DOMARNU-464345 format. One record per residue (C-alpha): residue number from 1; residue in three letters; z negated, x negated, y. Coordinates in steps of 0.001 Angstrom, whole numbers. Example, Ala and Ser with C-alpha at 12.3 -4.5 7.8 and 13.67 -1.06 7.14 Angstrom:
<pt><i>1</i><aa>ALA</aa><zz>-7800</zz><xx>-12300</xx><yy>-4500</yy></pt>
<pt><i>2</i><aa>SER</aa><zz>-7140</zz><xx>-13670</xx><yy>-1060</yy></pt>
END
This chain:
<pt><i>1</i><aa>UNK</aa><zz>-2463</zz><xx>-9596</xx><yy>-784</yy></pt>
<pt><i>2</i><aa>UNK</aa><zz>-158</zz><xx>-9133</xx><yy>-3760</yy></pt>
<pt><i>3</i><aa>UNK</aa><zz>1127</zz><xx>-5674</xx><yy>-4614</yy></pt>
<pt><i>4</i><aa>UNK</aa><zz>3026</zz><xx>-4439</xx><yy>-7650</yy></pt>
<pt><i>5</i><aa>UNK</aa><zz>5521</zz><xx>-1791</xx><yy>-6561</yy></pt>
<pt><i>6</i><aa>UNK</aa><zz>7405</zz><xx>407</xx><yy>-9047</yy></pt>
<pt><i>7</i><aa>UNK</aa><zz>10560</zz><xx>2133</xx><yy>-7808</yy></pt>
<pt><i>8</i><aa>UNK</aa><zz>12814</zz><xx>3937</xx><yy>-10283</yy></pt>
<pt><i>9</i><aa>UNK</aa><zz>11428</zz><xx>2109</xx><yy>-13315</yy></pt>
<pt><i>10</i><aa>UNK</aa><zz>11805</zz><xx>-1345</xx><yy>-11723</yy></pt>
<pt><i>11</i><aa>UNK</aa><zz>8715</zz><xx>-3333</xx><yy>-10761</yy></pt>
<pt><i>12</i><aa>UNK</aa><zz>8618</zz><xx>-5730</xx><yy>-7818</yy></pt>
<pt><i>13</i><aa>UNK</aa><zz>5897</zz><xx>-8177</xx><yy>-6847</yy></pt>
<pt><i>14</i><aa>UNK</aa><zz>5323</zz><xx>-8089</xx><yy>-3108</yy></pt>
<pt><i>15</i><aa>UNK</aa><zz>3142</zz><xx>-10560</xx><yy>-1221</yy></pt>
<pt><i>16</i><aa>UNK</aa><zz>2012</zz><xx>-9301</xx><yy>2183</yy></pt>
<pt><i>17</i><aa>UNK</aa><zz>403</zz><xx>-11613</xx><yy>4735</yy></pt>
<pt><i>18</i><aa>UNK</aa><zz>-707</zz><xx>-10748</xx><yy>8248</yy></pt>
<pt><i>19</i><aa>UNK</aa><zz>897</zz><xx>-12906</xx><yy>10911</yy></pt>
<pt><i>20</i><aa>UNK</aa><zz>479</zz><xx>-12992</xx><yy>14686</yy></pt>
<pt><i>21</i><aa>UNK</aa><zz>3614</zz><xx>-10837</xx><yy>15099</yy></pt>
<pt><i>22</i><aa>UNK</aa><zz>3071</zz><xx>-8337</xx><yy>12246</yy></pt>
<pt><i>23</i><aa>UNK</aa><zz>3447</zz><xx>-8807</xx><yy>8505</yy></pt>
<pt><i>24</i><aa>UNK</aa><zz>5257</zz><xx>-11403</xx><yy>6476</yy></pt>
<pt><i>25</i><aa>UNK</aa><zz>6541</zz><xx>-9871</xx><yy>3238</yy></pt>
<pt><i>26</i><aa>UNK</aa><zz>7648</zz><xx>-12075</xx><yy>344</yy></pt>
<pt><i>27</i><aa>UNK</aa><zz>9930</zz><xx>-10521</xx><yy>-2259</yy></pt>
<pt><i>28</i><aa>UNK</aa><zz>12079</zz><xx>-12012</xx><yy>-4982</yy></pt>
<pt><i>29</i><aa>UNK</aa><zz>14958</zz><xx>-12059</xx><yy>-2480</yy></pt>
<pt><i>30</i><aa>UNK</aa><zz>13097</zz><xx>-14004</xx><yy>205</yy></pt>
<pt><i>31</i><aa>UNK</aa><zz>10726</zz><xx>-13675</xx><yy>3133</yy></pt>
<pt><i>32</i><aa>UNK</aa><zz>10959</zz><xx>-10793</xx><yy>5610</yy></pt>
<pt><i>33</i><aa>UNK</aa><zz>9285</zz><xx>-10178</xx><yy>8973</yy></pt>
<pt><i>34</i><aa>UNK</aa><zz>7904</zz><xx>-6638</xx><yy>9167</yy></pt>
<pt><i>35</i><aa>UNK</aa><zz>6400</zz><xx>-4799</xx><yy>12116</yy></pt>
<pt><i>36</i><aa>UNK</aa><zz>5195</zz><xx>-1208</xx><yy>12020</yy></pt>
<pt><i>37</i><aa>UNK</aa><zz>4348</zz><xx>1409</xx><yy>14616</yy></pt>
<pt><i>38</i><aa>UNK</aa><zz>2576</zz><xx>4656</xx><yy>13838</yy></pt>
<pt><i>39</i><aa>UNK</aa><zz>4523</zz><xx>7720</xx><yy>14922</yy></pt>
<pt><i>40</i><aa>UNK</aa><zz>2204</zz><xx>10256</xx><yy>13229</yy></pt>
<pt><i>41</i><aa>UNK</aa><zz>-921</zz><xx>8817</xx><yy>11584</yy></pt>
<pt><i>42</i><aa>UNK</aa><zz>-671</zz><xx>8807</xx><yy>7794</yy></pt>
<pt><i>43</i><aa>UNK</aa><zz>2713</zz><xx>10527</xx><yy>7792</yy></pt>
<pt><i>44</i><aa>UNK</aa><zz>5439</zz><xx>8900</xx><yy>9905</yy></pt>
<pt><i>45</i><aa>UNK</aa><zz>6112</zz><xx>5301</xx><yy>10869</yy></pt>
<pt><i>46</i><aa>UNK</aa><zz>8713</zz><xx>3244</xx><yy>12640</yy></pt>
<pt><i>47</i><aa>UNK</aa><zz>9254</zz><xx>62</xx><yy>10613</yy></pt>
<pt><i>48</i><aa>UNK</aa><zz>11136</zz><xx>-3001</xx><yy>11824</yy></pt>
<pt><i>49</i><aa>UNK</aa><zz>12312</zz><xx>-5319</xx><yy>8996</yy></pt>
<pt><i>50</i><aa>UNK</aa><zz>14029</zz><xx>-8528</xx><yy>10092</yy></pt>
<pt><i>51</i><aa>UNK</aa><zz>15090</zz><xx>-6778</xx><yy>13297</yy></pt>
<pt><i>52</i><aa>UNK</aa><zz>16443</zz><xx>-3628</xx><yy>11558</yy></pt>
<pt><i>53</i><aa>UNK</aa><zz>14725</zz><xx>-333</xx><yy>12364</yy></pt>
<pt><i>54</i><aa>UNK</aa><zz>13751</zz><xx>2259</xx><yy>9724</yy></pt>
<pt><i>55</i><aa>UNK</aa><zz>12161</zz><xx>5692</xx><yy>10117</yy></pt>
<pt><i>56</i><aa>UNK</aa><zz>9671</zz><xx>6125</xx><yy>7244</yy></pt>
<pt><i>57</i><aa>UNK</aa><zz>7818</zz><xx>9281</xx><yy>6192</yy></pt>
<pt><i>58</i><aa>UNK</aa><zz>5009</zz><xx>8961</xx><yy>3657</yy></pt>
<pt><i>59</i><aa>UNK</aa><zz>3392</zz><xx>11522</xx><yy>1384</yy></pt>
<pt><i>60</i><aa>UNK</aa><zz>974</zz><xx>10692</xx><yy>-1436</yy></pt>
<pt><i>61</i><aa>UNK</aa><zz>-2399</zz><xx>9306</xx><yy>-2379</yy></pt>
<pt><i>62</i><aa>UNK</aa><zz>-1840</zz><xx>5595</xx><yy>-1695</yy></pt>
<pt><i>63</i><aa>UNK</aa><zz>-969</zz><xx>4827</xx><yy>-5312</yy></pt>
<pt><i>64</i><aa>UNK</aa><zz>1835</zz><xx>7329</xx><yy>-5964</yy></pt>
<pt><i>65</i><aa>UNK</aa><zz>3980</zz><xx>7908</xx><yy>-2937</yy></pt>
<pt><i>66</i><aa>UNK</aa><zz>7016</zz><xx>9868</xx><yy>-1900</yy></pt>
<pt><i>67</i><aa>UNK</aa><zz>8797</zz><xx>7850</xx><yy>782</yy></pt>
<pt><i>68</i><aa>UNK</aa><zz>11643</zz><xx>9057</xx><yy>2928</yy></pt>
<pt><i>69</i><aa>UNK</aa><zz>13376</zz><xx>6076</xx><yy>4521</yy></pt>
<pt><i>70</i><aa>UNK</aa><zz>16105</zz><xx>6921</xx><yy>7022</yy></pt>
<pt><i>71</i><aa>UNK</aa><zz>16576</zz><xx>10286</xx><yy>5266</yy></pt>
<pt><i>72</i><aa>UNK</aa><zz>16681</zz><xx>8955</xx><yy>1687</yy></pt>
<pt><i>73</i><aa>UNK</aa><zz>13835</zz><xx>9854</xx><yy>-738</yy></pt>
<pt><i>74</i><aa>UNK</aa><zz>12121</zz><xx>7382</xx><yy>-3081</yy></pt>
<pt><i>75</i><aa>UNK</aa><zz>9305</zz><xx>7863</xx><yy>-5616</yy></pt>
<pt><i>76</i><aa>UNK</aa><zz>7078</zz><xx>4779</xx><yy>-5489</yy></pt>
<pt><i>77</i><aa>UNK</aa><zz>3943</zz><xx>3639</xx><yy>-7342</yy></pt>
<pt><i>78</i><aa>UNK</aa><zz>1808</zz><xx>915</xx><yy>-5781</yy></pt>
<pt><i>79</i><aa>UNK</aa><zz>-988</zz><xx>-1130</xx><yy>-7333</yy></pt>
<pt><i>80</i><aa>UNK</aa><zz>-2679</zz><xx>-4049</xx><yy>-5618</yy></pt>
<pt><i>81</i><aa>UNK</aa><zz>-3812</zz><xx>-7161</xx><yy>-7490</yy></pt>
<pt><i>82</i><aa>UNK</aa><zz>-7475</zz><xx>-6073</xx><yy>-7520</yy></pt>
<pt><i>83</i><aa>UNK</aa><zz>-6601</zz><xx>-2724</xx><yy>-9106</yy></pt>
<pt><i>84</i><aa>UNK</aa><zz>-4416</zz><xx>-4451</xx><yy>-11709</yy></pt>
<pt><i>85</i><aa>UNK</aa><zz>-7166</zz><xx>-6947</xx><yy>-12565</yy></pt>
<pt><i>86</i><aa>UNK</aa><zz>-9773</zz><xx>-4183</xx><yy>-12797</yy></pt>
<pt><i>87</i><aa>UNK</aa><zz>-7538</zz><xx>-2118</xx><yy>-15078</yy></pt>
<pt><i>88</i><aa>UNK</aa><zz>-6790</zz><xx>-5138</xx><yy>-17254</yy></pt>
<pt><i>89</i><aa>UNK</aa><zz>-10462</zz><xx>-6127</xx><yy>-17457</yy></pt>
<pt><i>90</i><aa>UNK</aa><zz>-11409</zz><xx>-2688</xx><yy>-18734</yy></pt>
<pt><i>91</i><aa>UNK</aa><zz>-8540</zz><xx>-2288</xx><yy>-21201</yy></pt>
<pt><i>92</i><aa>UNK</aa><zz>-10209</zz><xx>-3899</xx><yy>-24196</yy></pt>
<pt><i>93</i><aa>UNK</aa><zz>-11218</zz><xx>-622</xx><yy>-25921</yy></pt>
<pt><i>94</i><aa>UNK</aa><zz>-8909</zz><xx>936</xx><yy>-28484</yy></pt>
<pt><i>95</i><aa>UNK</aa><zz>-8853</zz><xx>4359</xx><yy>-30131</yy></pt>
<pt><i>96</i><aa>UNK</aa><zz>-10845</zz><xx>3116</xx><yy>-33131</yy></pt>
<pt><i>97</i><aa>UNK</aa><zz>-13376</zz><xx>1352</xx><yy>-30960</yy></pt>
<pt><i>98</i><aa>UNK</aa><zz>-13366</zz><xx>-2253</xx><yy>-29942</yy></pt>
<pt><i>99</i><aa>UNK</aa><zz>-14614</zz><xx>-4957</xx><yy>-27675</yy></pt>
<pt><i>100</i><aa>UNK</aa><zz>-14059</zz><xx>-4683</xx><yy>-23942</yy></pt>
<pt><i>101</i><aa>UNK</aa><zz>-13330</zz><xx>-8246</xx><yy>-22800</yy></pt>
<pt><i>102</i><aa>UNK</aa><zz>-13156</zz><xx>-9925</xx><yy>-19416</yy></pt>
<pt><i>103</i><aa>UNK</aa><zz>-9627</zz><xx>-11025</xx><yy>-18587</yy></pt>
<pt><i>104</i><aa>UNK</aa><zz>-10859</zz><xx>-13513</xx><yy>-15999</yy></pt>
<pt><i>105</i><aa>UNK</aa><zz>-13993</zz><xx>-15455</xx><yy>-15058</yy></pt>
<pt><i>106</i><aa>UNK</aa><zz>-16608</zz><xx>-13585</xx><yy>-13075</yy></pt>
<pt><i>107</i><aa>UNK</aa><zz>-20248</zz><xx>-12659</xx><yy>-12597</yy></pt>
<pt><i>108</i><aa>UNK</aa><zz>-21768</zz><xx>-9533</xx><yy>-14117</yy></pt>
<pt><i>109</i><aa>UNK</aa><zz>-23393</zz><xx>-7779</xx><yy>-11169</yy></pt>
<pt><i>110</i><aa>UNK</aa><zz>-24784</zz><xx>-4693</xx><yy>-12932</yy></pt>
<pt><i>111</i><aa>UNK</aa><zz>-24713</zz><xx>-3419</xx><yy>-16524</yy></pt>
<pt><i>112</i><aa>UNK</aa><zz>-24841</zz><xx>391</xx><yy>-16507</yy></pt>
<pt><i>113</i><aa>UNK</aa><zz>-25004</zz><xx>1193</xx><yy>-20238</yy></pt>
<pt><i>114</i><aa>UNK</aa><zz>-27215</zz><xx>295</xx><yy>-23188</yy></pt>
<pt><i>115</i><aa>UNK</aa><zz>-26672</zz><xx>308</xx><yy>-26950</yy></pt>
<pt><i>116</i><aa>UNK</aa><zz>-26526</zz><xx>3904</xx><yy>-28169</yy></pt>
<pt><i>117</i><aa>UNK</aa><zz>-25220</zz><xx>5289</xx><yy>-24835</yy></pt>
<pt><i>118</i><aa>UNK</aa><zz>-22490</zz><xx>7885</xx><yy>-25221</yy></pt>
<pt><i>119</i><aa>UNK</aa><zz>-19594</zz><xx>7300</xx><yy>-22824</yy></pt>
<pt><i>120</i><aa>UNK</aa><zz>-16479</zz><xx>9229</xx><yy>-21927</yy></pt>
<pt><i>121</i><aa>UNK</aa><zz>-13140</zz><xx>7810</xx><yy>-20861</yy></pt>
<pt><i>122</i><aa>UNK</aa><zz>-13501</zz><xx>6563</xx><yy>-17279</yy></pt>
<pt><i>123</i><aa>UNK</aa><zz>-17303</zz><xx>6178</xx><yy>-17368</yy></pt>
<pt><i>124</i><aa>UNK</aa><zz>-18445</zz><xx>2941</xx><yy>-15711</yy></pt>
<pt><i>125</i><aa>UNK</aa><zz>-19795</zz><xx>349</xx><yy>-18160</yy></pt>
<pt><i>126</i><aa>UNK</aa><zz>-20571</zz><xx>-2447</xx><yy>-15712</yy></pt>
<pt><i>127</i><aa>UNK</aa><zz>-19643</zz><xx>-4106</xx><yy>-12431</yy></pt>
<pt><i>128</i><aa>UNK</aa><zz>-17939</zz><xx>-7499</xx><yy>-12659</yy></pt>
<pt><i>129</i><aa>UNK</aa><zz>-17432</zz><xx>-9634</xx><yy>-9562</yy></pt>
<pt><i>130</i><aa>UNK</aa><zz>-14189</zz><xx>-11599</xx><yy>-9785</yy></pt>
<pt><i>131</i><aa>UNK</aa><zz>-12164</zz><xx>-13159</xx><yy>-6976</yy></pt>
<pt><i>132</i><aa>UNK</aa><zz>-14874</zz><xx>-12111</xx><yy>-4475</yy></pt>
<pt><i>133</i><aa>UNK</aa><zz>-14289</zz><xx>-8442</xx><yy>-5372</yy></pt>
<pt><i>134</i><aa>UNK</aa><zz>-16539</zz><xx>-6087</xx><yy>-7320</yy></pt>
<pt><i>135</i><aa>UNK</aa><zz>-14549</zz><xx>-4478</xx><yy>-10158</yy></pt>
<pt><i>136</i><aa>UNK</aa><zz>-15720</zz><xx>-1402</xx><yy>-12051</yy></pt>
<pt><i>137</i><aa>UNK</aa><zz>-15254</zz><xx>-1904</xx><yy>-15777</yy></pt>
<pt><i>138</i><aa>UNK</aa><zz>-14785</zz><xx>1547</xx><yy>-17265</yy></pt>
<pt><i>139</i><aa>UNK</aa><zz>-14549</zz><xx>2960</xx><yy>-20773</yy></pt>
<pt><i>140</i><aa>UNK</aa><zz>-10964</zz><xx>3370</xx><yy>-21940</yy></pt>
<pt><i>141</i><aa>UNK</aa><zz>-12046</zz><xx>5874</xx><yy>-24602</yy></pt>
<pt><i>142</i><aa>UNK</aa><zz>-14829</zz><xx>8279</xx><yy>-25518</yy></pt>
<pt><i>143</i><aa>UNK</aa><zz>-17387</zz><xx>6576</xx><yy>-27729</yy></pt>
<pt><i>144</i><aa>UNK</aa><zz>-20818</zz><xx>5086</xx><yy>-28220</yy></pt>
<pt><i>145</i><aa>UNK</aa><zz>-21940</zz><xx>1697</xx><yy>-26939</yy></pt>
<pt><i>146</i><aa>UNK</aa><zz>-22561</zz><xx>-383</xx><yy>-30050</yy></pt>
<pt><i>147</i><aa>UNK</aa><zz>-23521</zz><xx>-3609</xx><yy>-28278</yy></pt>
<pt><i>148</i><aa>UNK</aa><zz>-23810</zz><xx>-4990</xx><yy>-24739</yy></pt>
<pt><i>149</i><aa>UNK</aa><zz>-22890</zz><xx>-8686</xx><yy>-24815</yy></pt>
<pt><i>150</i><aa>UNK</aa><zz>-23861</zz><xx>-9545</xx><yy>-21211</yy></pt>
<pt><i>151</i><aa>UNK</aa><zz>-26718</zz><xx>-9179</xx><yy>-18745</yy></pt>
<pt><i>152</i><aa>UNK</aa><zz>-26985</zz><xx>-8752</xx><yy>-14974</yy></pt>
<pt><i>153</i><aa>UNK</aa><zz>-26256</zz><xx>-12024</xx><yy>-13167</yy></pt>
<pt><i>154</i><aa>UNK</aa><zz>-24533</zz><xx>-13632</xx><yy>-16149</yy></pt>
<pt><i>155</i><aa>UNK</aa><zz>-21393</zz><xx>-15702</xx><yy>-15553</yy></pt>
<pt><i>156</i><aa>UNK</aa><zz>-18550</zz><xx>-14969</xx><yy>-17991</yy></pt>
<pt><i>157</i><aa>UNK</aa><zz>-15262</zz><xx>-16660</xx><yy>-18776</yy></pt>
<pt><i>158</i><aa>UNK</aa><zz>-11942</zz><xx>-14919</xx><yy>-19295</yy></pt>
<pt><i>159</i><aa>UNK</aa><zz>-11840</zz><xx>-13395</xx><yy>-22793</yy></pt>
<pt><i>160</i><aa>UNK</aa><zz>-15629</zz><xx>-13112</xx><yy>-23008</yy></pt>
<pt><i>161</i><aa>UNK</aa><zz>-16871</zz><xx>-9966</xx><yy>-24783</yy></pt>
<pt><i>162</i><aa>UNK</aa><zz>-18606</zz><xx>-7548</xx><yy>-22405</yy></pt>
<pt><i>163</i><aa>UNK</aa><zz>-19295</zz><xx>-4342</xx><yy>-24347</yy></pt>
<pt><i>164</i><aa>UNK</aa><zz>-18465</zz><xx>-3169</xx><yy>-27873</yy></pt>
<pt><i>165</i><aa>UNK</aa><zz>-17581</zz><xx>523</xx><yy>-28169</yy></pt>
<pt><i>166</i><aa>UNK</aa><zz>-17482</zz><xx>2551</xx><yy>-31338</yy></pt>
<pt><i>167</i><aa>UNK</aa><zz>-15329</zz><xx>5663</xx><yy>-31642</yy></pt>
<pt><i>168</i><aa>UNK</aa><zz>-17470</zz><xx>8854</xx><yy>-31744</yy></pt>
<pt><i>169</i><aa>UNK</aa><zz>-16477</zz><xx>9786</xx><yy>-35322</yy></pt>
<pt><i>170</i><aa>UNK</aa><zz>-17431</zz><xx>6320</xx><yy>-36551</yy></pt>
<pt><i>171</i><aa>UNK</aa><zz>-20667</zz><xx>6331</xx><yy>-34556</yy></pt>
<pt><i>172</i><aa>UNK</aa><zz>-22233</zz><xx>9181</xx><yy>-36503</yy></pt>
<pt><i>173</i><aa>UNK</aa><zz>-25454</zz><xx>10453</xx><yy>-35014</yy></pt>
<pt><i>174</i><aa>UNK</aa><zz>-25982</zz><xx>7860</xx><yy>-32287</yy></pt>
<pt><i>175</i><aa>UNK</aa><zz>-27459</zz><xx>9318</xx><yy>-29117</yy></pt>
<pt><i>176</i><aa>UNK</aa><zz>-27847</zz><xx>8254</xx><yy>-25506</yy></pt>
END
């Protein structure tokens, strides 16, 4: 699985693969063998990287973390490739309205809005299956659904229009 890790304003791409003897981590600098042992579930770990031992404490929600590694604190943000794809897929709306487009090929599993539906930022518009994962496509703005370009079960290409949103002020008296 690929992860995008932000530490101090710098972003790293990290590929993690399970191996018989733990994890294999690929970074820009090379490949590293990593083994972990839980000291206190969800909070403290003993991590062995290429034979070097690190005591790691973790606090956070899985996306934004405070890590203490051998007594030194780091603020870290983590996003996996599925989260990044889902965010990118749903980022087609703009403040004045716009078309939400698919950034990759997929299959529309379920459309959850209809023309005239009022939506708020974060409301689910549809479910798109891409890379064997179901991705929620959510509204990036408050607005009114002007047009739904797809139907359940439809295959779409990258760049295909999914839903057109209209900003609330421009939508006038449309109702759900």
